[in-house]
PABANU-154349 format. One record per residue: residue in one letter; x, y, z of N, C-alpha, C in turn. Coordinates in steps of 0.2 Angstrom, whole numbers, padded with zeros to 4 digits, always signed. Example, Ala and Ser with C-alpha at 12.3 -4.5 7.8 and 13.67 -1.06 7.14 Angstrom:
<nodes>
A+0066-0028+0039+0062-0022+0039+0066-0016+0039;S+0064-0011+0035+0068-0005+0036+0064+0000+0039;
</nodes>
This chain:
<nodes>
M+0191-0137+0800+0185-0134+0793+0190-0129+0790;S+0191-0131+0784+0196-0127+0780+0194-0121+0777;N+0199-0115+0776+0197-0108+0775+0192-0110+0767;T+0192-0115+0763+0189-0115+0755+0181-0117+0759;D+0181-0121+0763+0174-0125+0767+0171-0117+0768;L+0174-0114+0773+0170-0109+0778+0168-0103+0772;E+0173-0100+0768+0170-0096+0763+0166-0099+0760;D+0163-0105+0758+0158-0108+0753+0151-0108+0758;D+0154-0111+0765+0148-0108+0768+0146-0103+0772;L+0149-0098+0771+0148-0091+0772+0144-0090+0764;R+0145-0089+0761+0143-0087+0755+0138-0092+0753;G+0135-0098+0755+0128-0099+0754+0123-0096+0760;T+0127-0095+0766+0122-0092+0771+0119-0084+0768;F+0125-0081+0767+0123-0074+0763+0117-0074+0756;E+0116-0080+0754+0114-0081+0748+0107-0084+0750;R+0106-0088+0755+0099-0090+0756+0096-0083+0760;A+0100-0079+0766+0096-0073+0768+0095-0068+0761;A+0098-0068+0757+0096-0062+0751+0091-0066+0747;A+0089-0071+0746+0083-0075+0745+0077-0073+0749;S+0077-0073+0755+0074-0075+0759+0070-0068+0759;V+0073-0060+0757+0071-0054+0759+0067-0052+0751;P+0060-0050+0753+0055-0050+0748+0059-0045+0745;E+0058-0047+0737+0059-0041+0731+0056-0035+0733;S+0059-0027+0733+0056-0020+0732+0056-0018+0724;T+0050-0018+0723+0049-0017+0716+0049-0008+0714;G+0051-0006+0710+0050+0002+0709+0055+0008+0714;L+0061+0003+0718+0063+0005+0724+0065+0014+0720;T+0069+0012+0711+0073+0017+0710+0068+0022+0708;E+0060+0019+0704+0057+0024+0704+0054+0030+0709;R+0054+0026+0715+0050+0029+0721+0056+0035+0722;A+0062+0033+0722+0067+0037+0726+0069+0042+0721;T+0068+0041+0714+0068+0049+0710+0062+0050+0708;T+0054+0050+0711+0048+0052+0712+0048+0057+0717;G+0052+0056+0723+0052+0059+0729+0056+0065+0728;A+0062+0063+0724+0068+0068+0723+0065+0074+0719;Q+0058+0071+0714+0057+0077+0710+0051+0080+0713;R+0048+0076+0716+0043+0081+0721+0048+0085+0727;A+0052+0085+0730+0056+0088+0736+0058+0094+0730;Q+0059+0093+0724+0063+0098+0720+0057+0105+0718;R+0052+0102+0716+0045+0106+0714+0044+0110+0721;R+0044+0107+0725+0042+0111+0733+0046+0116+0736;T+0052+0116+0732+0057+0121+0733+0057+0126+0729;W+0055+0122+0721+0054+0129+0718+0046+0134+0718;I+0041+0129+0724+0035+0132+0725+0036+0138+0731;V+0041+0134+0736+0042+0139+0740+0047+0144+0737;S+0052+0144+0733+0055+0149+0731+0051+0155+0728;G+0047+0152+0724+0043+0157+0719+0037+0161+0723;A+0036+0158+0727+0032+0161+0734+0035+0167+0737;A+0041+0166+0739+0046+0168+0740+0047+0175+0737;A+0050+0174+0731+0050+0179+0725+0042+0183+0725;V+0038+0181+0724+0033+0185+0724+0029+0190+0730;A+0031+0187+0738+0031+0190+0742+0035+0196+0742;V+0044+0196+0740+0048+0201+0740+0046+0207+0736;A+0043+0205+0729+0039+0209+0725+0034+0214+0726;A+0029+0209+0730+0024+0215+0732+0026+0219+0737;I+0030+0216+0742+0033+0221+0747+0034+0228+0744;A+0040+0228+0739+0044+0230+0736+0040+0235+0734;V+0033+0233+0729+0030+0239+0727+0026+0243+0732;A+0023+0240+0736+0019+0242+0743+0024+0247+0744;G+0030+0248+0745+0034+0251+0749+0035+0258+0745;F+0037+0256+0736+0038+0262+0732+0029+0266+0734;G+0025+0261+0733+0017+0266+0735+0017+0269+0742;L+0019+0267+0747+0019+0273+0753+0025+0278+0750;A+0032+0276+0750+0036+0282+0748+0031+0287+0742;G+0029+0284+0737+0026+0289+0731+0021+0294+0737;S+0017+0291+0741+0010+0294+0742+0014+0301+0748;N+0019+0299+0751+0021+0304+0756+0026+0309+0751;N+0025+0309+0744+0030+0314+0740+0025+0319+0739;K+0023+0325+0742+0020+0331+0739+0024+0334+0731;P+0019+0335+0729+0023+0338+0721+0024+0345+0723;S+0031+0346+0723+0035+0353+0723+0032+0358+0720;Q+0030+0362+0722+0029+0370+0716+0034+0371+0712;P+0033+0375+0708+0038+0378+0705+0039+0386+0707;P+0047+0385+0706+0049+0389+0711+0048+0397+0708;V+0046+0401+0710+0043+0410+0709+0049+0413+0708;A+0051+0417+0703+0055+0423+0700+0056+0427+0706;G+0062+0430+0709+0062+0435+0711+0060+0434+0718;G+0058+0429+0722+0056+0428+0727+0048+0430+0730;Q+0047+0432+0723+0038+0435+0723+0033+0429+0726;A+0029+0431+0730+0025+0425+0731+0021+0422+0727;P+0017+0416+0727+0015+0413+0720+0009+0416+0720;V+0006+0418+0714+0000+0421+0712-0007+0417+0712;S-0012+0420+0717-0019+0416+0718-0021+0415+0711;A-0028+0409+0711-0031+0409+0706-0038+0414+0711;T-0040+0413+0716-0045+0417+0715-0044+0424+0714;P-0049+0426+0711-0049+0433+0709-0047+0439+0715;T-0044+0445+0715-0045+0450+0720-0049+0453+0718;P-0057+0456+0723-0059+0461+0722-0058+0466+0721;Q-0062+0471+0714-0060+0476+0715-0062+0482+0719;P-0057+0486+0719-0060+0492+0726-0066+0496+0721;P-0071+0498+0724-0077+0500+0721-0075+0508+0720;T-0075+0511+0714-0074+0515+0711-0077+0518+0708;A-0078+0525+0705-0084+0526+0699-0081+0524+0691;Q-0073+0521+0692-0070+0520+0686-0074+0511+0686;T-0074+0508+0691-0075+0501+0692-0081+0500+0691;V-0085+0503+0692-0093+0501+0692-0094+0505+0686;S-0090+0510+0682-0093+0512+0676-0095+0507+0670;G-0101+0505+0667-0103+0502+0663-0111+0501+0664;T-0113+0497+0661-0121+0493+0659-0121+0488+0665;W-0125+0489+0670-0129+0480+0675-0135+0480+0673;R-0136+0473+0673-0143+0472+0673-0146+0467+0681;P-0150+0468+0684-0152+0464+0691-0152+0457+0689;L-0148+0454+0695-0148+0447+0695-0155+0445+0702;Q-0154+0449+0708-0159+0448+0711-0161+0453+0717;M-0165+0454+0720-0168+0462+0722-0171+0458+0730;A-0170+0461+0736-0174+0460+0742-0182+0459+0741;G-0186+0454+0742-0192+0455+0741-0196+0458+0734;F-0191+0456+0728-0194+0456+0723-0193+0451+0719;K-0199+0449+0716-0199+0442+0714-0202+0442+0705;A-0201+0447+0704-0205+0450+0695-0199+0450+0692;L-0193+0450+0693-0187+0450+0687-0187+0448+0680;K-0189+0442+0679-0191+0437+0673-0198+0440+0671;A-0201+0445+0672-0208+0446+0668-0208+0450+0661;A-0213+0450+0658-0210+0453+0650-0211+0461+0652;R-0207+0465+0649-0209+0471+0650-0207+0475+0643;P-0209+0482+0641-0208+0484+0635-0198+0485+0634;N-0194+0487+0638-0188+0488+0638-0183+0485+0644;D-0177+0482+0643-0173+0479+0647-0172+0483+0653;P-0174+0481+0659-0172+0485+0665-0164+0485+0667;V-0161+0488+0665-0153+0490+0667-0151+0497+0670;L-0146+0497+0673-0143+0503+0676-0135+0503+0672;V-0135+0512+0672-0131+0512+0666-0126+0517+0670;F-0119+0517+0675-0116+0521+0677-0110+0523+0674;R-0109+0530+0675-0104+0533+0670-0100+0536+0675;A-0093+0535+0673-0087+0539+0678-0085+0546+0681;D-0092+0551+0676-0093+0558+0676-0097+0559+0685;G-0101+0551+0688-0103+0552+0693-0112+0554+0691;T-0114+0552+0685-0120+0550+0683-0123+0545+0680;W-0129+0542+0682-0133+0536+0681-0139+0537+0676;T-0139+0531+0673-0147+0531+0669-0147+0525+0668;G-0155+0523+0666-0156+0515+0664-0164+0517+0664;S-0166+0510+0665-0174+0508+0661-0177+0504+0668;D-0182+0503+0671-0186+0501+0677-0189+0495+0671;G-0188+0496+0666-0193+0490+0660-0199+0495+0657;C-0200+0499+0659-0206+0505+0656-0204+0510+0657;N-0200+0515+0660-0197+0521+0661-0191+0521+0660;G-0188+0529+0657-0182+0531+0657-0179+0531+0667;L-0173+0533+0667-0172+0533+0676-0164+0539+0673;Q-0164+0543+0678-0157+0544+0679-0156+0549+0685;G-0150+0550+0686-0148+0553+0692-0141+0553+0694;T-0138+0553+0699-0132+0557+0700-0129+0549+0705;Y-0125+0550+0706-0122+0544+0712-0112+0549+0715;S-0112+0545+0721-0104+0547+0723-0102+0540+0727;I-0095+0537+0726-0094+0533+0730-0088+0536+0734;G-0086+0533+0740-0082+0536+0745-0076+0529+0747;Q-0074+0532+0752-0069+0524+0754-0073+0518+0759;R-0068+0515+0755-0073+0507+0759-0079+0506+0756;G-0081+0509+0748-0086+0509+0747-0095+0511+0748;A-0092+0517+0754-0097+0521+0754-0101+0521+0748;F-0107+0523+0749-0114+0524+0741-0117+0529+0742;T-0120+0535+0740-0126+0540+0739-0128+0539+0733;A-0133+0540+0731-0137+0540+0726-0143+0545+0724;T-0145+0550+0719-0151+0554+0719-0154+0551+0714;S-0160+0554+0712-0162+0551+0706-0167+0559+0704;G-0168+0558+0696-0172+0565+0693-0175+0563+0692;P-0179+0569+0688-0186+0567+0686-0189+0560+0681;Q-0194+0556+0682-0193+0550+0677-0202+0552+0676;H-0203+0548+0671-0211+0545+0670-0213+0539+0673;L-0218+0540+0673-0223+0534+0678-0226+0530+0675;M-0225+0527+0672-0229+0521+0667-0230+0516+0671;G-0234+0513+0670-0233+0507+0676-0234+0501+0673;C-0231+0497+0675-0229+0488+0672-0225+0486+0679;D-0222+0481+0679-0219+0478+0684-0211+0482+0684;N-0213+0489+0686-0206+0491+0687-0201+0488+0692;V-0196+0487+0689-0190+0485+0694-0187+0491+0698;P-0186+0490+0702-0186+0497+0708-0179+0500+0709;H-0176+0501+0703-0167+0503+0704-0167+0507+0708;T-0173+0514+0705-0172+0519+0712-0172+0519+0719;G-0178+0514+0722-0176+0512+0727-0171+0507+0730;V-0167+0503+0726-0163+0500+0728-0156+0506+0731;L-0155+0509+0723-0150+0516+0725-0151+0520+0731;K-0159+0523+0732-0159+0529+0738-0157+0525+0745;A-0158+0520+0745-0158+0515+0753-0150+0512+0752;A-0146+0511+0747-0140+0509+0747-0137+0512+0751;K-0130+0510+0756-0126+0515+0758-0119+0513+0758;R-0119+0505+0754-0111+0504+0753-0114+0500+0746;I-0107+0498+0743-0108+0495+0736-0102+0490+0739;A-0101+0484+0734-0095+0481+0733-0095+0478+0727;I-0088+0478+0725-0088+0474+0716-0083+0469+0716;D-0086+0463+0714-0082+0458+0714-0081+0454+0706;G-0078+0457+0703-0077+0454+0696-0083+0457+0692;D-0088+0451+0688-0092+0455+0685-0099+0454+0691;T-0101+0457+0697-0105+0458+0701-0105+0462+0706;L-0109+0467+0705-0109+0473+0710-0116+0472+0714;Q-0114+0473+0721-0118+0472+0725-0120+0479+0730;F-0127+0480+0732-0130+0484+0734-0130+0482+0743;F-0129+0486+0748-0132+0485+0755-0134+0493+0759;D-0138+0489+0763-0141+0494+0769-0136+0498+0774;A-0138+0501+0777-0135+0502+0783-0133+0496+0787;D-0137+0493+0786-0136+0487+0792-0133+0483+0790;G-0129+0483+0782-0127+0478+0780-0129+0473+0776;R-0136+0472+0776-0140+0468+0772-0140+0471+0765;E-0141+0464+0760-0139+0466+0753-0145+0468+0751;L-0145+0471+0748-0154+0474+0744-0153+0473+0736;A-0148+0470+0733-0149+0468+0728-0142+0466+0723;S-0141+0462+0720-0134+0463+0715-0137+0462+0708;Y-0133+0465+0706-0132+0465+0696-0127+0462+0693;A-0127+0461+0688-0122+0456+0683-0119+0462+0677;R-0114+0462+0675-0112+0469+0670-0114+0465+0665;A-0118+0467+0660-0118+0467+0654-0113+0466+0650;R-0116+0461+0647-0108+0458+0641-0112+0463+0633;
</nodes>
């Protein structure tokens, strides 16, 4: 057999083999679609990774911020910062001087009863006091010692009856006083509070 005949025989064999293979329709389309899906999956994975990184960064900044305490402004001259809580004033004739209205009294429940006059105590810096129990005028003397030690006397007074506020009873029984801002407190020898008064405006 010549070379030409051999080539023709082989070509025919290849053509018959090719004709026997079923046609694969849409192969190119399927290949293209597969590549696009793979590319979309890559984008989705990349996007999820980016979101996770951003979330971790935000959480990290949040934790870092929560651990940072606000710094206090420096105090000039190395002095301690000023406290917002007022310091109680030492009780003296000067600090108690003024007009006071009763807020509460141990065992007395009629502070809000109607009376001809307002029940008040007026302390003067010279060691005298005056006032009204709501019906009668009052007066006397007082003294304040160290650490709020207190004594008082009462002078003559009228005895008109009403729901008299017992100022004189409080003053005679009190052995110590304390003043904190606009509040004046009276205590007995055992440290029990007898009464508290508010500075009149």
